[in-house]
ZABANU-880824 format. One record per residue: x, y, z of N, C-alpha, C, O in turn. Coordinates in steps of 0.1 Angstrom, whole numbers, plus 2048, in hexadecimal, padded with zeros to 3 digits. Layout:
BEGIN
XYZXYZXYZXYZ/...
***
This chain:
BEGIN
6A072474C6A273274C6A173773D6A8732735/69974073B69774572E69575472E69475A738/69475972269276872168376B72367B76371E/68077572967277972C66E782720662787720/67678571767378E70C67479D70F6717A5707/6787A071B6797AE71F6877B371B6907AC71B/6877BF7176937C671369A7CB7206957D5726/6A47C57246AB7C97316B87D072D6C17CB726/6B87DD7316C47E572E6CE7E37396CB7E2745/6DB7E37356E67E173E6E77EE7466E87F9740/6E77ED7536E97F975B6F87FA7606FE7EF763/6FD80576070B80676570D80277370480477B/7187FB77671B7F778371C80378D72180D789/71680179871680C7A271A8067AF7167FB7B3/72280D7B67278097C37208127CD72081E7CC/71A80D7D77138157E17048147E06FF80E7D7/6FD81B7E86EF81B7E86E98267E06DF8257D9/6EE8327E16E883E7DB6EE8407CD6F983C7CA/6E68487C66EB84C7B86F68567B96F785D7C3/6FF8567AF70A8607AF70486E7AD6F986F7A7/70A8787B37058867B170688A7A26FD89079D/71188579C71388878E71B87D78772587878E/71987A77B721871774729878769730872761/72788576872E88E75E73C89076274088F76D/74489475875289775A7538A57617498AC763/7608A97637628B676975F8C275F7608C0753/75A8CD7647588D975C7658E075A76F8DD761/7668EA7527728F27507758F975D7818FA760/76B8FD76476E9047717748FA77B77D8FD783/76F8ED77B7758E37847848E178178C8DF78A/7878E07747958DE77079E8E97747A98E7779/7998F67737A19017777A39017867AE90478B/7988FE78E7998FE79C7A38F37A17AA8F57AA/7A28E879A7AB8DD79D7BA8E179B7C38DE7A3/7BD8E87907CA8EC78D7CF8F67977DA8F679B/7C68FF79C7C99097A67CD9027B37D69067BA/7C58F87B77C78F07C37D58E97C27DC8E97CC/7D78E27B77E48DC7B57F08E57B77F98E27BE/7EF8F17B17FA8FB7B27FB8FF7C08079017C5/7F09017C87F19057D67F88FA7DE8018FD7E6/7F48EE7DC7FA8E37E38098E27E08118DF7E9/80D8E47D481C8E37D08238EF7D782E8ED7DD/81D8FB7D68249077DC8259067EB82E90B7F1/81B8FF7F181B8FD8008258F28048268F0810/82B8EB7FA8348E07FE82E8D48038348CD80B/8228D17FF81A8C580481C8B97FC8178AE7FF/8248B97F18288AD7E98368AA7EC83F8B47ED/83A89E7ED84889A7EF84F89C7E184989B7D7/85C89E7E28648A07D68668927D08648887D6/86B8927C486E8867BC87987E7C48788727C4/8828857C988D87F7D08888787DC88D86D7DF/87F87E7E487A8787F087186B7EC8728617F3/86A86C7E18628607DD86B8557D98698497DD/8778587D288084D7CF8868487DC88883B7DD/88A8507E588F84C7F28868427F988A8387FF/8798467F986F83D80086F82F7F986E825800/86F82F7EC86F8227E587C81A7E887B80E7EA/8878217E989481A7ED8938147FB8978097FE/88D81C80488C81881288380B81388680281A/87880C80C86F80080C8757F48058737E980A/87D7F67FB8847EB7F588E7E57FF8907D9800/8967ED80689F7E98108987E281B89D7D7820/88D7E78208867E182B8817D38268817CA82E/87D7D281A8787C58158847BB8158827AF819/8907BF81189B7B681189F7B28208A17A6822/89E7BB8298A27B98378987AE83D89C7A5844/88B7B083A8817A783F88379983A88178F841/88679882D88878B82789478482D894778830/89F78B82F8AB7858368A87818448AC777848/8A178A84B89D78785989577A85A898772863/88B77885188376C85288C76084F88A755856/89576184689E7558438A775284F8A9747853/8AC75D8558B575B8618AD75486D8B274C873/8A175986F89875387989574487689673C87F/89274286A88F73486689B72B86889A72086D/8A77308658B47288688B57268778B971B87B/8B373187E8B673088D8AC7268948AE72189E/8A072488D89671B89389870D88E890704891/8A370A8868A66FC88389F6F887689F6EC873/89A70086E8946FC86189F6F88578AA6FF858/89D6EE84F8A76EA8458A86F583B8A06FD839/8B46F48338B76FF82A8AC70181F8A970C81B/8A76F681989C6F980F89070081588A70980E/88D6FD82288270582888671382B87E71C82A/89271582F89872283289772B825892736825/89B72581A89A72C80D88C72F80888A739802/88372780C87572980986E73381286473A80E/87373581E86D73E82886E74C82287875081C/86375382486276181D85976A82685276582F/85B77682485278182A84F78B82085778D816/84579382284179E81983D7AA8218377A882C/8407B581C83C7C28238317C881A8307C780E/8277CE82181C7D581B81B7E382181C7E582D/8197EC8198177FA81D8087FD81F8007F6818/8058068287F780A8297F681882E80181E82F/7EB81D8317EA82B8367EC83582B7E983281F/7F084182F7F184C8257FA84981A7F884D80F/80584281D80F83F8128088368078098397FB/80182C80C7FB8228037F08297FB7EE8267EF/7E98338017DE83A7FA7E48457F17DC84B7E9/7F18487F27F78537EA7F38617EF7F386A7E7/7F08627FC7EC86F8017F687480C7F387D813/80286E80C80C87281681387F811813882806/81888681B82089281882F89081A83388581E/83689A81884589981A84889682884289C832/85188D82B85688A83884C88084084F87D84B/84287C83983887384083E86584284786183B/83885E84C83C85184E83784784382E84B83B/83B83B84483683183A83182584383981E849/82482484481E81984C82180C84481D80B839/82780384B82B7F68458277EA84D8297EA85A/8227E084781F7D384E8287C884882A7C783C/82E7C08518367B584D82E7A884F8297A685A/82D7A0845826793846831788843837789838/83277F84C83C77484A83676784F82B766853/83F75D84F83A74F85483774F86383D75786A/82F74686782A74787583574387F83474688A/84073D87A84B73988385474688685C745890/85275087F85975D88284F76688A84676C884/85176689784776D89F84C77B8A385877E8A4/8437838A68457918AA84C7928B78567988B9/84678B8C184B78C8CF8597868D186178C8D8/85B77A8CB8687738CE8737788C487E77B8C8/86F7788B787977A8AD87C7898A988678C8A3/8737928AD8767A08AA8787A88B78837AE8B8/86E7A88C086F7B18CB8797AC8D687D7B48DF/87D79F8D688779B8E08947A28DE89C7A48E8/8977A78D38A47AF8D18A37BC8D88AE7C28DA/8987C18DC8967CE8E28957CD8F18957D78F8/8947C18F68937BF9058A17C190B8AB7BA907/8A27CA9148AF7CD91A8AE7CB9298B97CD930/
***
């Protein structure tokens, strides 16, 4: 492999097939329109308050704690030794509008729980709801 002697210019990385409509920044008009839109959205109550955002984070933190305790309890109940119980773990992941940062006040938080395969949905979670 050698140089062909051609001057190869670095092209900017592009994602997708088509060229961008523009690579320029916003115009003064764009900035003003964006500020007007932001004000409208705030006035319409479409952003959650700081208190609600903090509450969501607290709820997610508590849910994470509950899931971790739940997995350890299940591991114990299935006869795993204490070192394995302490190593058993689970993690929650958010997705949807919350994860994208486009949720509004009062919106739900789509959450996925991932844990060890010995903690099953049908036996270890939903059996508590069978009446």
